C-alpha positions as CSV (number, residue, x, y, z in Angstrom):
1,X,97.9,128.0,169.2
2,X,99.4,127.7,172.6
3,X,102.0,125.1,173.5
4,X,99.6,123.3,175.8
5,X,97.0,122.9,173.0
6,X,99.6,121.6,170.6
7,X,100.7,119.0,173.2
8,X,97.1,118.1,173.8
9,X,96.4,117.7,170.1
10,X,99.5,115.5,169.7
11,X,98.4,113.3,172.5
12,X,94.9,112.8,171.0
13,X,96.5,112.0,167.6
14,X,98.9,109.5,169.2
15,X,96.1,107.9,171.1
16,X,94.0,107.5,168.0
17,X,96.8,105.9,166.0
18,X,97.5,103.5,168.9
19,X,93.8,102.4,168.9
20,X,93.8,102.0,165.1
21,X,97.0,99.8,165.3
22,X,95.6,97.6,168.0
23,X,92.1,97.2,166.6
24,X,91.5,93.4,166.2
25,X,88.2,93.4,164.4
26,X,86.6,95.5,161.7
27,X,83.4,96.5,163.4
28,X,80.2,97.1,161.3
29,X,79.8,99.2,159.3
30,X,83.3,98.9,157.8
31,X,83.7,102.5,157.0
32,X,81.8,105.8,157.5
33,X,79.2,107.0,155.0
34,X,76.1,105.9,153.3
35,X,77.1,103.1,150.8
36,X,75.1,100.2,149.3
37,X,75.4,97.3,146.8
38,X,79.1,96.6,147.7
39,X,81.2,94.6,145.3
40,X,84.2,93.0,147.1
41,X,87.3,91.6,145.3
42,X,90.9,90.6,146.0
43,X,93.7,92.3,144.0
44,X,97.1,90.8,144.9
45,X,97.4,91.4,148.7
46,X,94.6,93.9,149.0
47,X,90.9,93.6,149.4
48,X,88.8,96.2,147.6
49,X,85.2,97.2,148.0
50,X,83.3,99.1,145.3
51,X,79.9,100.3,146.5
52,X,77.0,102.5,145.3
53,X,77.0,106.0,146.9
54,X,73.6,105.8,148.6
55,X,71.7,109.0,147.9
56,X,68.9,110.3,145.8
57,X,69.3,109.4,142.1
58,X,70.3,112.9,141.1
59,X,73.2,112.8,143.5
60,X,74.5,109.4,142.5
61,X,76.9,110.8,139.9
62,X,80.1,109.3,141.3
63,X,81.5,106.3,143.0
64,X,84.1,105.8,145.8
65,X,86.2,102.7,146.6
66,X,87.8,101.3,149.7
67,X,90.9,99.1,150.1
68,X,92.4,97.2,153.0
69,X,95.3,94.9,153.7
70,X,93.9,93.4,156.9
71,X,90.0,93.7,156.7
72,X,90.1,96.2,159.6
73,X,91.7,99.4,158.4
74,X,90.1,100.8,155.2
75,X,91.5,103.5,152.9
76,X,89.0,105.6,151.0
77,X,89.6,106.3,147.3
78,X,87.3,109.2,146.3
79,X,85.5,109.6,143.0
80,X,87.2,106.7,141.2
81,X,84.6,107.4,138.5
82,X,82.0,110.1,137.9
83,X,79.6,111.3,135.2
84,X,82.1,113.8,133.9
85,X,84.0,110.8,132.4
86,X,80.8,109.0,131.3
87,X,79.0,111.5,129.0
88,X,75.9,109.4,128.5
89,X,75.5,108.8,132.3
90,X,73.4,111.5,134.0
91,X,72.4,110.0,137.4
92,X,71.7,106.8,139.3
93,X,75.2,105.2,139.0
94,X,74.6,101.8,140.7
95,X,76.1,98.5,141.8
96,X,79.7,98.5,140.4
97,X,81.2,95.2,139.3
98,X,84.9,95.0,138.7
99,X,87.2,92.5,136.9
100,X,91.0,92.5,136.2
101,X,92.1,91.3,132.8
102,X,95.5,91.7,131.2
103,X,96.6,94.4,133.7
104,X,93.6,96.5,133.0
105,X,90.7,97.0,135.5
106,X,87.2,97.0,134.0
107,X,84.4,98.6,136.0
108,X,80.9,97.7,135.0
109,X,78.1,100.0,136.3
110,X,74.5,100.9,135.7
111,X,73.3,104.4,135.1
112,X,70.2,106.5,134.5
113,X,67.7,103.9,135.9
114,X,66.0,103.5,132.5
115,X,62.4,102.5,132.6
116,X,61.9,101.5,128.9
117,X,63.8,101.0,125.7
118,X,63.3,104.6,124.6
119,X,65.3,106.0,127.5
120,X,69.1,106.3,127.2
121,X,71.2,104.4,129.7
122,X,71.7,100.9,131.1
123,X,74.9,99.0,131.9
124,X,78.3,100.6,130.9
125,X,81.9,99.7,131.1
126,X,84.8,101.9,132.3
127,X,88.5,101.1,132.3
128,X,91.6,102.1,134.3
129,X,95.2,101.0,134.7
130,X,94.8,101.0,138.5
131,X,92.0,99.7,140.8
132,X,91.7,103.2,142.3
133,X,91.1,104.7,138.9
134,X,90.4,107.2,137.6
135,X,88.1,105.1,135.4
136,X,87.3,106.4,131.9
137,X,84.4,105.4,129.6
138,X,85.4,102.3,127.6
139,X,82.7,102.1,125.0
140,X,81.3,105.7,124.8
141,X,77.9,104.1,125.1
142,X,76.1,101.5,127.2
143,X,77.0,97.9,126.8
144,X,73.4,96.8,127.5
145,X,70.8,99.5,126.9
146,X,67.6,97.5,126.2
147,X,65.2,95.3,128.3
148,X,65.9,91.7,127.4
149,X,63.5,89.0,128.8
150,X,61.9,91.7,131.0
151,X,65.2,92.4,132.9
152,X,65.9,96.0,133.6
153,X,69.6,96.6,132.7
154,X,71.0,97.1,136.2
155,X,72.8,95.2,139.0
156,X,75.5,93.6,136.8
157,X,78.1,91.0,138.0
158,X,80.9,89.6,135.9
159,X,82.1,86.1,136.6
160,X,85.2,84.4,135.2
161,X,84.9,80.7,134.9
162,X,87.8,78.3,135.2
163,X,88.0,77.9,131.4
164,X,88.5,81.7,130.9
165,X,85.0,82.4,129.8
166,X,83.5,85.7,131.2
167,X,79.8,85.8,131.9
168,X,77.7,88.8,132.9
169,X,74.7,88.2,135.2
170,X,72.3,91.2,135.6
171,X,68.8,92.3,135.9
172,X,66.2,94.1,137.9
173,X,62.4,94.0,137.8
174,X,62.4,90.3,139.0
175,X,64.2,89.0,135.9
176,X,67.8,87.9,135.6
177,X,69.8,87.3,132.4
178,X,73.2,85.8,131.6
179,X,75.3,86.7,128.6
180,X,78.7,85.6,127.5
181,X,81.1,88.6,127.1
182,X,83.6,88.6,124.2
183,X,87.3,88.7,124.8
184,X,87.5,92.5,124.7
185,X,84.4,93.3,126.7
186,X,83.0,95.3,123.8
187,X,80.1,93.0,123.2
188,X,78.9,89.4,123.4
189,X,79.4,86.0,122.0
190,X,76.3,84.0,121.2
191,X,75.5,80.8,123.0
192,X,75.4,77.5,121.1
193,X,71.7,77.9,120.3
194,X,72.4,81.4,118.8
195,X,70.9,83.4,121.6
196,X,72.7,86.2,123.3
197,X,70.7,86.8,126.5
198,X,69.4,83.8,128.4
199,X,67.0,84.2,131.3
200,X,68.1,82.3,134.4
201,X,65.7,83.8,137.0
202,X,65.2,81.6,140.1
203,X,62.1,81.6,142.3
204,X,62.0,84.7,144.5
205,X,64.6,86.7,142.5
206,X,64.3,90.5,142.7
207,X,67.8,91.9,141.9
208,X,71.5,91.9,142.8
209,X,72.8,88.6,141.3
210,X,76.2,87.2,142.3
211,X,78.1,84.0,141.4
212,X,81.0,82.1,142.8
213,X,82.4,78.6,142.3
214,X,83.4,76.2,145.0
215,X,84.4,72.5,144.7
216,X,83.2,72.4,141.1
217,X,79.7,73.7,142.0
218,X,78.2,77.1,140.9
219,X,76.7,79.1,143.7
220,X,74.2,81.6,142.4
221,X,73.0,84.2,144.8
222,X,70.5,87.1,144.6
223,X,68.5,89.6,146.7
224,X,64.8,89.3,147.5
225,X,62.2,91.6,149.1
226,X,62.1,95.4,148.8
227,X,65.4,97.3,149.1
228,X,63.9,100.0,151.2
229,X,62.3,97.7,153.7
230,X,63.2,95.3,156.5
231,X,62.4,92.2,154.5
232,X,65.4,92.7,152.1
233,X,67.5,89.5,152.2
234,X,69.8,87.2,150.2
235,X,68.9,83.7,148.9
236,X,70.9,81.2,146.8
237,X,71.0,78.1,144.6
238,X,73.6,75.6,143.6
239,X,74.0,74.3,140.0
240,X,76.4,72.2,137.9
241,X,76.6,74.8,135.2
242,X,77.0,78.7,135.1
243,X,73.7,78.6,133.1
244,X,71.8,76.8,135.8
245,X,69.1,75.7,136.2
246,X,69.1,77.5,139.5
247,X,66.6,75.9,142.0
248,X,66.2,78.1,145.1
249,X,67.6,76.5,148.3
250,X,66.7,79.3,150.7
251,X,67.7,82.5,152.5
252,X,71.1,82.9,154.1
253,X,71.2,86.6,154.9
254,X,68.4,88.6,156.4
255,X,67.7,91.2,159.1
256,X,68.3,90.7,162.8
257,X,65.9,93.0,164.8
258,X,68.6,93.3,167.4
259,X,71.3,94.4,165.0
260,X,70.1,95.9,161.8
261,X,67.4,95.6,159.1
262,X,67.3,95.4,155.3
263,X,70.4,93.2,154.9
264,X,71.0,92.5,151.2
265,X,72.6,93.2,147.9
266,X,75.8,91.5,148.7
267,X,79.1,90.0,147.3
268,X,81.4,87.2,148.5
269,X,85.1,87.3,149.3
270,X,87.3,84.2,149.3
271,X,90.9,84.4,150.6
272,X,92.3,81.3,149.0
273,X,95.6,81.2,150.9
274,X,93.7,80.9,154.2
275,X,90.5,79.4,152.8
276,X,88.4,82.1,154.6
277,X,85.0,83.2,153.2
278,X,83.2,86.4,153.9
279,X,80.0,88.1,152.8
280,X,79.9,91.9,152.2
281,X,76.5,93.5,152.1
282,X,74.6,96.6,153.0
283,X,72.1,97.0,155.8
284,X,70.0,99.7,157.5
285,X,70.8,100.9,161.0
286,X,68.1,100.2,163.6
287,X,65.5,102.9,163.9
288,X,66.5,104.5,160.6
289,X,63.7,105.6,158.3
290,X,65.6,107.4,155.6
291,X,65.5,105.1,152.5
292,X,69.0,105.9,151.5
293,X,70.7,105.3,154.9
294,X,72.5,102.1,154.0
295,X,75.9,101.1,155.3
296,X,78.4,98.5,154.1
297,X,79.2,95.6,156.4
298,X,81.2,92.3,156.4
299,X,80.5,89.1,158.2
300,X,81.8,85.5,158.1
301,X,80.4,83.1,155.5
302,X,80.5,79.4,156.4
303,X,79.5,76.1,154.8
304,X,78.2,72.8,156.3
305,X,79.8,69.4,155.5
306,X,77.5,69.0,152.5
307,X,78.6,72.3,150.9
308,X,75.4,74.2,151.8
309,X,75.7,77.8,153.0
310,X,75.0,78.3,156.7
311,X,72.7,81.2,157.7
312,X,74.8,84.3,158.2
313,X,74.9,85.9,161.7
314,X,75.0,89.6,161.1
315,X,77.1,91.3,163.8
316,X,78.2,94.7,165.1
317,X,81.7,93.3,165.6
318,X,82.4,92.5,162.0
319,X,85.3,90.2,161.2
320,X,88.7,89.6,162.7
321,X,91.9,91.1,161.5
322,X,93.7,89.1,158.8
323,X,97.1,89.8,157.4
324,X,97.1,89.7,153.6
325,X,100.7,90.8,153.0
């Protein structure tokens, strides 16, 4: 390479780095690539996003993760888990949910897209010493491998209540269950009435449950509509108990024909030191017809004076830079 070309390349690199350092907002999508069903969480001074790799089922045999210390610059962590480490998982690895417990990171995922109780698959658990993995199979089999109350075992979310109880919400096919995880995440503890899986399906529910707690109230959220269409959206309910009952309040995230379509399957981030709230979700670029072209985005989540969630404005700009260090 000639000296002039070397100098030119150096100038381009320097310019790119300068732009990255001065970038004040994230932009949407947050990072390149086709990713859906994002789970966002805060580990110490870093925000992590764990999405589904959006492709045909046979190609969904791994998961990547992304981390950021300012919500603007994102680092990609490739193949934090794949089917080589999960012998029973063959395809369709979906909707990761992650929880930190006693310095271990537990990644819950769905695999194989089972259609009945005779097929092998369902919701599994993997474990690692680091949020970037590599994650290894924790149980050697699925944690949930049967249809309970009509719920397909997919789209899991793990919620830790203030009393230290861990609940798992999950379910496709328009049914949602809650179960109480045992202390080691190897199984379940029964509820007071002796049952293990309770149905908590609200009106309009399709898939993608999520729970957070604010001011003593339980905010239960889910996706409605068809994941491949423009009507995909997010609705929510508020309850006094993690078990509900969850009476639907209304939609808070949906398409904007001027920005993107198919906005749904989300998670929520709270930065407690700054009391900032965000919603992370996937959507489909305008004009896109490929069913798997979904991208991960982040926008601001706000509440009114009564604690109800305001409708989210989906944007191309994303969110402002925030220092987490």
